[in-house]
Structures are given as structure tokens and as C-alpha cells.
ZANU-693141 format. One record per residue (C-alpha): residue number from 0; residue in one letter; x, y, z. Coordinates in steps of 0.1 Angstrom, whole numbers. Example, Ala and Ser with C-alpha at 12.3 -4.5 7.8 and 13.67 -1.06 7.14 Angstrom:
<tivo = 0	setor = A	u = 123	v = -45	w = 78> $
<tivo = 1	setor = S	u = 137	v = -11	w = 71> $
This chain:
<tivo = 0	setor = M	u = 256	v = 308	w = -125> $
<tivo = 1	setor = K	u = 273	v = 341	w = -124> $
<tivo = 2	setor = V	u = 294	v = 355	w = -152> $
<tivo = 3	setor = F	u = 323	v = 380	w = -146> $
<tivo = 4	setor = R	u = 334	v = 400	w = -177> $
<tivo = 5	setor = V	u = 367	v = 418	w = -176> $
<tivo = 6	setor = G	u = 383	v = 436	w = -205> $
<tivo = 7	setor = G	u = 419	v = 440	w = -214> $
<tivo = 8	setor = L	u = 430	v = 406	w = -201> $
<tivo = 9	setor = T	u = 439	v = 374	w = -220> $
<tivo = 10	setor = G	u = 440	v = 338	w = -208> $
<tivo = 11	setor = E	u = 478	v = 343	w = -202> $
<tivo = 12	setor = S	u = 473	v = 373	w = -179> $
<tivo = 13	setor = P	u = 486	v = 368	w = -143> $
<tivo = 14	setor = E	u = 452	v = 379	w = -130> $
<tivo = 15	setor = V	u = 437	v = 347	w = -143> $
<tivo = 16	setor = A	u = 453	v = 327	w = -115> $
<tivo = 17	setor = R	u = 434	v = 348	w = -90> $
<tivo = 18	setor = L	u = 401	v = 340	w = -107> $
<tivo = 19	setor = W	u = 408	v = 303	w = -104> $
<tivo = 20	setor = E	u = 418	v = 307	w = -67> $
<tivo = 21	setor = L	u = 384	v = 324	w = -62> $
<tivo = 22	setor = G	u = 365	v = 293	w = -74> $
<tivo = 23	setor = C	u = 361	v = 301	w = -111> $
<tivo = 24	setor = R	u = 345	v = 271	w = -130> $
<tivo = 25	setor = G	u = 358	v = 281	w = -164> $
<tivo = 26	setor = I	u = 373	v = 310	w = -184> $
<tivo = 27	setor = Q	u = 366	v = 320	w = -220> $
<tivo = 28	setor = E	u = 387	v = 345	w = -239> $
<tivo = 29	setor = V	u = 367	v = 364	w = -266> $
<tivo = 30	setor = R	u = 371	v = 393	w = -290> $
<tivo = 31	setor = T	u = 346	v = 421	w = -287> $
<tivo = 32	setor = E	u = 331	v = 438	w = -317> $
<tivo = 33	setor = T	u = 358	v = 465	w = -314> $
<tivo = 34	setor = G	u = 385	v = 439	w = -315> $
<tivo = 35	setor = E	u = 394	v = 441	w = -278> $
<tivo = 36	setor = T	u = 401	v = 410	w = -257> $
<tivo = 37	setor = E	u = 376	v = 402	w = -230> $
<tivo = 38	setor = L	u = 377	v = 374	w = -204> $
<tivo = 39	setor = I	u = 345	v = 358	w = -193> $
<tivo = 40	setor = A	u = 348	v = 339	w = -160> $
<tivo = 41	setor = Y	u = 321	v = 316	w = -148> $
<tivo = 42	setor = F	u = 313	v = 313	w = -110> $
<tivo = 43	setor = D	u = 286	v = 296	w = -89> $
<tivo = 44	setor = D	u = 282	v = 329	w = -69> $
<tivo = 45	setor = Q	u = 294	v = 364	w = -72> $
<tivo = 46	setor = V	u = 328	v = 370	w = -54> $
<tivo = 47	setor = D	u = 350	v = 400	w = -48> $
<tivo = 48	setor = A	u = 374	v = 395	w = -77> $
<tivo = 49	setor = G	u = 395	v = 426	w = -70> $
<tivo = 50	setor = L	u = 393	v = 435	w = -107> $
<tivo = 51	setor = M	u = 374	v = 460	w = -126> $
<tivo = 52	setor = G	u = 346	v = 441	w = -144> $
<tivo = 53	setor = T	u = 309	v = 435	w = -146> $
<tivo = 54	setor = W	u = 288	v = 407	w = -132> $
<tivo = 55	setor = E	u = 258	v = 391	w = -150> $
<tivo = 56	setor = D	u = 234	v = 363	w = -143> $
<tivo = 57	setor = L	u = 236	v = 334	w = -166> $
<tivo = 58	setor = D	u = 204	v = 314	w = -172> $
<tivo = 59	setor = D	u = 206	v = 277	w = -163> $
<tivo = 60	setor = H	u = 208	v = 257	w = -195> $
<tivo = 61	setor = D	u = 212	v = 219	w = -198> $
<tivo = 62	setor = Y	u = 237	v = 217	w = -226> $
<tivo = 63	setor = L	u = 242	v = 179	w = -222> $
<tivo = 64	setor = A	u = 204	v = 173	w = -226> $
<tivo = 65	setor = E	u = 204	v = 195	w = -257> $
<tivo = 66	setor = Y	u = 234	v = 177	w = -272> $
<tivo = 67	setor = Q	u = 219	v = 143	w = -265> $
<tivo = 68	setor = A	u = 186	v = 153	w = -280> $
<tivo = 69	setor = G	u = 204	v = 157	w = -313> $
<tivo = 70	setor = L	u = 220	v = 123	w = -313> $
<tivo = 71	setor = T	u = 200	v = 97	w = -332> $
<tivo = 72	setor = P	u = 207	v = 61	w = -341> $
<tivo = 73	setor = V	u = 227	v = 54	w = -373> $
<tivo = 74	setor = R	u = 218	v = 25	w = -395> $
<tivo = 75	setor = A	u = 244	v = 7	w = -417> $
<tivo = 76	setor = G	u = 226	v = -22	w = -433> $
<tivo = 77	setor = S	u = 215	v = -45	w = -404> $
<tivo = 78	setor = L	u = 238	v = -28	w = -379> $
<tivo = 79	setor = V	u = 224	v = 0	w = -358> $
<tivo = 80	setor = V	u = 247	v = 22	w = -337> $
<tivo = 81	setor = A	u = 229	v = 42	w = -311> $
<tivo = 82	setor = P	u = 235	v = 61	w = -278> $
<tivo = 83	setor = S	u = 221	v = 44	w = -248> $
<tivo = 84	setor = H	u = 195	v = 71	w = -241> $
<tivo = 85	setor = A	u = 179	v = 66	w = -276> $
<tivo = 86	setor = A	u = 149	v = 45	w = -284> $
<tivo = 87	setor = V	u = 157	v = 22	w = -313> $
<tivo = 88	setor = E	u = 133	v = 3	w = -336> $
<tivo = 89	setor = L	u = 149	v = -29	w = -347> $
<tivo = 90	setor = R	u = 139	v = -50	w = -377> $
<tivo = 91	setor = D	u = 144	v = -88	w = -379> $
<tivo = 92	setor = G	u = 181	v = -96	w = -382> $
<tivo = 93	setor = D	u = 192	v = -62	w = -369> $
<tivo = 94	setor = A	u = 220	v = -59	w = -344> $
<tivo = 95	setor = V	u = 225	v = -29	w = -322> $
<tivo = 96	setor = V	u = 257	v = -15	w = -308> $
<tivo = 97	setor = W	u = 251	v = 9	w = -278> $
<tivo = 98	setor = L	u = 278	v = 35	w = -280> $
<tivo = 99	setor = D	u = 278	v = 67	w = -259> $
<tivo = 100	setor = P	u = 298	v = 96	w = -273> $
<tivo = 101	setor = G	u = 328	v = 105	w = -251> $
<tivo = 102	setor = S	u = 330	v = 71	w = -235> $
<tivo = 103	setor = A	u = 337	v = 49	w = -265> $
<tivo = 104	setor = F	u = 375	v = 51	w = -267> $
């Protein structure tokens, strides 16, 4: 993944439409340490954005796996609520409800 950083723009700037047209996967607006606004645009590959900015490589990171690793079953008496990827140890009389975050409601 490639990251394009461009200062002086906000998410409302007209130049943002161009980033989306070029295949941007997402845009983040941040404040720098000096209080300036910076846009961070995420791309699969480096493109000619036609804007003054800098390109960086972003290490691959599986955020979903990291998030799921932190989800553990919750016990309320004999009821156990757990995500479907979790291993659950049940006691006699326990009932389990398989509930995956984001798909429950």
C-alpha cells in the first residue's frame, strides 16, 4: 500500500475529488504537530496525483486479525456470547450464542 501525504488541504478541498478519481482507497485528515492540516490518501500503487506531496510505503498490516484476536467470549451465568472464530469451553448446562461483531444487527 502507498500513502500520499499532502499539506494544506482538508477533506472538503476540491482536490480531494481528484484523489478519488485516481483510485484512492481512503483519505484521512490529520493535524500535524505544528497545527497544520494534512491529508493522507491511501493507494494500492503510486500514481501521478498532480499535487505537491510525498509518497511513502505502508507496511501490510492485518487490522481485522488484530481486532479479532482481542475478542474473547463473555460469560453471563450459563450463557456464553462468543465470536464465531473463538474457541469456547462450555460447562454442563451452558448455552452459547455465536455473535460476530458488525453482523449482529
